[in-house]
C-alpha positions as CSV (number, residue, x, y, z in Angstrom):
1,X,165.9,65.4,97.7
2,X,163.3,67.6,96.7
3,X,159.1,67.6,98.2
4,X,155.9,68.6,96.3
5,X,153.9,69.4,99.2
6,X,150.7,70.4,96.8
7,X,148.6,67.5,95.0
8,X,146.0,69.8,93.8
9,X,144.9,73.6,93.2
10,X,140.9,73.5,93.8
11,X,140.8,77.3,93.5
12,X,142.8,80.3,92.0
13,X,142.0,84.0,91.6
14,X,145.6,85.6,89.9
15,X,146.5,88.3,91.9
16,X,144.5,87.4,95.0
17,X,144.4,84.1,96.3
18,X,144.8,80.2,96.1
19,X,143.9,77.4,98.1
20,X,145.2,73.4,97.9
21,X,145.0,70.0,99.3
22,X,148.4,68.6,100.0
23,X,146.9,64.8,101.2
24,X,150.0,62.8,103.1
25,X,150.5,59.4,102.8
26,X,152.7,57.0,104.3
27,X,154.7,56.8,101.3
28,X,156.2,60.1,102.5
29,X,160.2,59.4,102.8
30,X,160.6,62.0,105.5
31,X,158.0,60.2,108.2
32,X,160.1,57.6,108.2
33,X,162.6,59.6,111.1
34,X,159.8,62.1,111.7
35,X,158.7,60.2,114.4
36,X,159.1,56.2,113.3
37,X,156.6,55.0,115.9
38,X,154.1,58.2,115.3
39,X,155.0,59.2,111.9
40,X,153.9,62.9,111.5
41,X,154.3,65.6,109.2
42,X,157.2,68.6,110.4
43,X,156.1,71.6,110.6
44,X,158.6,73.3,108.6
45,X,157.3,71.6,105.7
46,X,153.9,72.4,106.4
47,X,155.0,75.9,106.3
48,X,156.8,74.6,102.9
49,X,153.5,73.0,102.0
50,X,152.0,77.4,102.5
51,X,155.1,78.6,100.6
52,X,154.6,76.5,98.3
53,X,151.1,77.4,97.2
54,X,151.9,80.9,97.3
55,X,155.1,80.4,94.7
56,X,152.2,78.8,92.3
57,X,149.8,81.7,93.1
58,X,152.5,84.7,92.9
59,X,154.0,82.8,89.0
60,X,150.6,82.6,87.8
61,X,150.0,86.4,88.7
62,X,153.1,86.9,86.9
63,X,152.5,84.8,84.0
64,X,155.4,82.8,84.8
65,X,158.3,84.9,84.3
66,X,160.2,85.1,88.0
67,X,161.8,81.8,87.1
68,X,162.9,81.4,90.8
69,X,160.6,82.3,94.1
70,X,162.1,81.7,97.5
71,X,160.6,82.5,100.7
72,X,162.9,84.6,102.8
73,X,160.7,86.0,105.3
74,X,158.4,84.0,107.3
75,X,156.4,85.9,109.7
76,X,153.8,84.9,112.9
77,X,154.5,80.8,112.3
78,X,151.6,79.2,114.7
79,X,151.2,75.1,114.6
80,X,147.9,74.0,116.3
81,X,148.2,70.1,115.6
82,X,149.9,67.0,114.2
83,X,149.2,65.7,110.5
84,X,149.6,62.0,110.6
85,X,149.2,59.7,107.3
86,X,145.7,59.7,106.0
87,X,145.2,63.3,106.7
88,X,144.6,65.7,103.5
89,X,145.7,69.7,104.5
90,X,143.3,72.9,103.1
91,X,145.8,75.1,101.9
92,X,144.9,78.5,102.2
93,X,146.7,81.5,100.5
94,X,146.1,85.2,99.9
95,X,148.3,87.4,98.1
96,X,148.6,90.8,99.9
97,X,150.6,92.5,97.7
98,X,153.0,92.6,95.1
99,X,155.5,94.8,94.2
100,X,158.9,94.7,92.4
101,X,160.3,91.1,93.3
102,X,158.6,90.3,96.6
103,X,155.8,89.1,97.0
104,X,154.2,89.2,100.9
105,X,151.6,86.1,101.9
106,X,149.5,84.9,104.1
107,X,148.6,81.7,104.8
108,X,147.1,79.4,106.3
109,X,146.9,74.7,106.3
110,X,143.5,73.0,107.6
111,X,142.6,70.3,108.6
112,X,139.5,69.1,109.6
113,X,138.2,72.9,109.6
114,X,140.7,73.7,112.2
115,X,144.0,75.6,111.5
116,X,147.1,73.7,112.1
117,X,149.4,76.2,110.5
118,X,149.4,79.7,109.5
119,X,152.1,82.4,108.8
120,X,152.8,85.3,107.1
121,X,155.3,85.1,104.7
122,X,157.9,87.0,101.8
123,X,159.0,85.8,98.5
124,X,161.5,86.9,97.1
125,X,161.3,86.2,93.0
126,X,164.1,85.7,90.9
127,X,165.2,85.5,87.4
128,X,168.6,84.4,86.7
129,X,169.2,85.3,82.9
130,X,168.6,88.9,85.2
131,X,171.2,88.7,87.1
132,X,173.6,87.0,84.4
133,X,172.4,86.0,80.5
134,X,174.5,83.1,81.1
135,X,171.8,81.1,82.7
136,X,169.0,82.0,79.8
137,X,168.5,78.5,79.4
138,X,168.1,77.2,83.0
139,X,166.0,80.5,83.0
140,X,164.2,78.6,80.8
141,X,163.9,75.3,82.0
142,X,163.0,76.4,85.4
143,X,159.8,78.7,83.8
144,X,159.1,75.6,81.8
145,X,158.9,72.9,84.3
146,X,157.3,75.1,87.2
147,X,154.3,75.8,84.3
148,X,153.6,72.0,83.9
149,X,153.2,71.5,87.3
150,X,150.3,74.1,87.6
151,X,149.1,72.4,84.6
152,X,149.6,69.4,86.1
153,X,147.9,70.2,89.6
154,X,144.9,72.2,87.9
155,X,145.9,75.8,88.0
156,X,145.4,76.3,84.4
157,X,142.1,74.7,83.9
158,X,140.7,76.8,87.1
159,X,141.9,79.9,85.3
160,X,140.6,78.8,82.3
161,X,137.3,78.9,84.3
162,X,137.0,74.7,83.7
163,X,136.5,72.1,86.2
164,X,140.0,70.6,87.2
């Protein structure tokens, strides 16, 4: 199962920062198990929302050259409040450093003006084709899918200077 935890990109500055929105709906599959009588977004998925926003920022900053962007380190992860269906999480991620195949980020999720999750994290940037030329087509397909999602989320319009 794959979770897309970004519903809309609201602002982006290449090489600097991104803001995004995640609206939590009762239709989210994982809420059936977490917890049936009191559904809330699992903390690990709150962190994953930060990571996904950071991955869009890094991809856009590098013109979608890395095909795979994964979190390899998380530090100082703090949770402050539950997120329930109907809530809208505002996500803010700042790119602290981008060198070679590593990106250091700091992010936070905000609900009603209160920080409900914050973390520092490292993203590793991987090009499958660089690892093995056999994966060239896979690499291209992953890049194109990431770019299409970025466009659907409104990121490209923001980079071009028009409203989403």
